[in-house]
N, C-alpha and C positions, 0 to 999 in steps of 0.2 A: 503493499499499500504506500509505503514511503516513496518508493522508486516511482510510481505513478504520480503522486502530488508534487515532487520536485522536478518533474520533467515539463517543460513549458509547452503549451499547446500550439498548434499550427498558427493559430490567430495570434500568438504573443501574450495572451493571458496567462496568469499563473495561478494554480489552484492554491486555495487557503483552507481546504477541508475535503474529506472524503469519508463516506460511510462504506463499509464492507458490502452492504447490500448492493451498492452501485455497480460493483464489479462481480456479482454473482456469488459472494461469500455469505452463507446464512450465519453470521455471527455479529453479535452486537459491539462492533469495534468501529471507531472512528479516528481520524487524524484531523487535528485542529491546529492551526497556525497561531501561536500566542505572541507572535512578534509585535513590537510596538504599533498600535492601530493606524497612525498616520502612514507608517511603511507598508502595512498590508494594503491599504488603500491604493498605494502608488503601485504595488506589485499586481494587484487585481486588475488594473486598467492597462498592463502591458509595458510599463515603463520599466526599463532595466535599472536596477539599482544594485549597489555593492553592500547588501545587508543579508546576513545570514539569518534563515528562518528559525524560529523556536517552535519546531513541530513536536507535538505530543501525540502518542498513540494512546488512546482512551478506550479500555476494555470494559464492557458492562457500564458505560456511562448513564447516570442519572441526574436529572435536573431536579433538585429537591425544593428550589425556592425560584419564583419568578417575581420580579417586582411589579408593582401596579402601574408604574409610569411605563407607558409604551412610546415607541419612536418609530416613525416611518422611515425606511431607508430602501436603497436600491439593492437587489439581489439578481444573480444569475446562477447558471448551474451547468456543469459539464454533461449532466444527463439530458439537458435540453439542446436545442439548436444553439449554435454560438451566439446568435443575434438576439435571443430571448432574455430580455431584462424585465424586471417588475419592481413595483413598490409595495412592500409588505410591512405592515405594522407589527412589531414584536416588543416583548418586555426589554426595557433597556438594560437591565442586569438580571443575572441569575446566580445561583449557587450550584455548583456541580460536585458530584463525587464520581470516582471511577477507579479502576486499577491501572497503573501505568505499565508499559511494556516491560520494565524491570521487576514487576511485581509488587512495587510500593503503592500505598494508598495515595489517591489524589483528592483532595477536598479543597475547593477554592472558589471564592466569589469571582464571577466573570463579568465584565462590563463592556459597553460600547460595541464596536464593531466585531470583536472576539466573541462577545455574547451572541450576536447575530449568526456568526459562523457556527458555533456549537449547537444553537437551536435549529439551524437550518439542516445540520448533519444529523441531529437527533430525529428530525422528522423523517429523514430518509429511513432510519431504522423501523419507523412506525408506518411506512408506505406512503407518506405525505410528501408533496412537492411544493415549492414555494408558489407555484402557480394556483394551488388549491386556495391559497389565502387571498387571491385577487378576484374581486367581484366587479369591479369597474374596468371595462375595456381599456379606459385612458390610462390605467395603471400598469398596463403590460405594453412595453415598450420594443420596438425593432431597432437594434442598434448594429448597423453594419460595421464590420471590422474597422474601416478607415475612420469612423466616428468614435471609436472606444475612448480616445483621450478627450475629446470635446464632451462625451457624455458625462464623464467624471466631474466636470466643472459646471454643468447646466443644472438649474433647479429642476428636479424630475417632474414637478407639475406642469411645466411648460414644454417638455419634450415633445417635438412635433411628429415624430414618426411611430405609427401604431400599426397594429395588425388589423386586418379586415375582420368583420363579425365572424365570417366562417372560420378564419384561421384561429381567432381567439376561442372559439367553440372547440375546434379540434385540440388546442393546447390545453384547455380546461378539462375536457372529457377523456384525455389520454387516448384519443383515437389514433388511427395510423399516423405515424410520424410525418410531419410535413417534409416534403422533399427539400434537401439542401440546394440553396440558389447556386 
């Protein structure tokens, strides 16, 4: 799993998390990048930086607390087409426990973007995708590769490129995958 997360994608994005279920492993294991949040955002949108990731392999992860304060933020997923991004509201902070790869116990509060990553990956273990949280078609965005760096700087509520109603329905219903452009 670590090899997959650390390998850059064709479109230049870097993974910041992965759940075992995404690659056909029937175990509750996830990898989450705990690198400083501002650096993670930079990596996510494909800019190369000289910062080593703080990847943690979390086995049997449990989110035992979610803050009542929620924050809307952009998400994407390597399980979706590369151009599918969306606005998802999630708790700002969580408290997690898990077992680390070395067998040690992991208990830690997690906040901000790292909290979003952990919740996103935890959802994969429950068969949920980030698109399942999106009801407003205007919150599901088409972001072509050449606009990734622009997307990271634009207020998401004004992003002008969306999916058609048919495409939105296909993404929401997990129907036949959309053909790659």
